[in-house]
Phi, psi and omega in degrees: 000109178287155187286050179289335180303328187266006187258110187292338183292348177285356177263143182296153178295156179259114182246006189235002178077233182288113180196147170236121192238126179272152182298327184245324182281344183084208185296114183265330175206153176220146181092152189297313182297318186292317176299314176301317185288322179297325183283353176295333183285121184292348178264357190286351177288340181290126174062036183234133177248148189244139170231137180225161188302336179271001183254126182278339182231160171287119184235160158309145186311314183296338183267354176289131187295326184272306184272336183307308176294328184287319180297328181287322177294322180296317187297310177306315178300314180300318178290328176289332178284321172303317182293313176303324180295317181284330169289325173298313174304318183294313178307311192290323180291318181303309187293323177296322180291317176296313166321297188263008180042054176238114185226065180277174183296327183289329179282318175299322177294316177302312184296319180300314185298317188291316179304323177279342179277332172293321178300315183301310179299322180293313182298313179292330170303303188294333182291308191217009182232019179278331178217172182288326178295325176290327176290331171300316182291315185301311184298309178307316181296309177296329177292319182298312185299320181291338185282351181273175179299123181277017185306322182297306191298321180297313179308309179300322172301305180305316182304309183294318183290325180294313184293329177287320180288309168316308180300322181296318180295312186286331176293318175296323183289320185275326170121327179212164169298316184297320176298317173305316178297307176306333181263330179223000187268183177276058172282117201295322187296310178288326177295319179294335180282353175126005178273077190291326185304334180301326182299324182278323183263319186306318184304334188278354165278133171249164190283340183178189183293311179301315179302313183292324189287320186300317180287321181300311186295316179302320182287330172295318177293308180289339184294333177308325181271338195286344173295348180284336184250149177306129191306325187290334175298306179299311177302315183294319175304311184300315179296316186289319177299323183290309180288319184293322181291332181287320181294315178299318173298319173304319185267001179292133177293344181262014186296153174267198180282329180207173176225133171225147176109151175260033187293322179303323179284330182288316180288338175306309184298316175305311184288317180295324176295317187297326183282320172310313183292313177304319183285352184217050185310318187304336183267352191237166176292167180293145182056010173308306183297320180298321177295316185297312181303316188289322180298312187293317180296323182292325178281331170303300183303317176300323179293322177293312182292330182285332179213107181304338183273005178299141176276097176297328180303314177296315178298315177299313181305314178293315173303307177303323181295318179302314181298309177297317182291327184283331180285328177274330181233107179279138182292135164288114186288143183289156186294136174303129183236015188302306186303313190295333188270331184276340182275004176283349183289153175296136184266000000 
């Protein structure tokens, strides 16, 4: 992958002055007042290119010479506001615990999650929001990744939806989640008796809708980057992480009765992408590998704090599998499709 993500010449020329153009929906706003009002929406930056009289090309908002500094200032205020909300919540919980002298596991878990949230906000700030140039890099890179073929993301979404639907049908048929795991899941006692197929099928069962949604959302988030790599590399990494984590959970001296969920594969993706970036730093934004590794580790800790029955062994094993796989198998980057998609905009 050449460093085309930072090349502004891959964007279409701006022949309309003030304009906001969605990549698939076309013109969203034209004229200075309309464009400025449109950009007041904090979610309006997704898949939108902005043009101003000072900009030769249609660019992501952070890169626009007029709106970029304004958008960056607004972003910093939003992050500061979110940080203040978390701090106030943390102080309130600590104060109530001190007043009532109650320090049960639920409160300690909530406090730990809030502290980790603060750490994550600070990491994200240091990664891309310390200065406008870093914010530009992040937006350009993710825009570049999104412009590639989403085949891998589609495969993961179809896989998760199919797994969830099949689980729902069979769970309603069998009667309960526990019976479903006993019949088809990675139940270690029956797997130990020789039913090896459970290691490959069982992880696709989830403990409930929340568990399924957590993994689905993480796959969508990391899926924004997977278009940069050949689908077979990403899919292999995910499956190896999923299955390897199951075997490690089975062999662990701290194992539970069963293992459910593809979290090991999800964390393998975070680790694998981070190592791929470490091996080719010149092709990625500054501090990107460190950011990806930190996101993966933070989510592993959050997963454990949110549910004490979470298998840390499986999550850590999946993460380590991603590191090892990416060290041994360098990804082939998918063919750049940015130009063909962006030049469809009206000139």
